[in-house]
C-alpha angles and dihedrals in degrees: 000000000000120000122226118252137163122213139036119318106226119192120230113238118188091336095310137100129207106231120217086247090064095254120127113216136177120249088243088065096034091059089067096047118112089222097058105094104166140010123213110226120176090342095308127106116232129177112272114250090252094052093040090055093049096044095034091233094140116168095245089303091300120148115227113245100231090202088065096051111114101178143358127223107221124191096192099129096160098054094245093143128205117003119172119238086214090074089060101043098042 
C-alpha cells in the first residue's frame, strides 16, 4: 500500500540529501527544515521530525533513527533551500 505524499522524493546518500536548490545537507539538518515533509524509513513514510513537531503527529514519541532514513519527501518547489523550522516556532 503506497502512502500519499506531495513533493520530490530525494534519496539519502551517505547521510546527506541533495536539496532542489542545489544545496547538499545532512539529515541532521534536513530534519529541522520546513520543506521536509516525510522520511522514508524501512519502506514506510513517516512525518519528518519538523512536521511531526508542528502537527503533533509524533510516532508514539519515538525518535527517528536518521541512519535508517532512505529518502526524504521535500516540498520546496521554489528552490528556496534549507529553512529552519525553529524560525517559525520560536
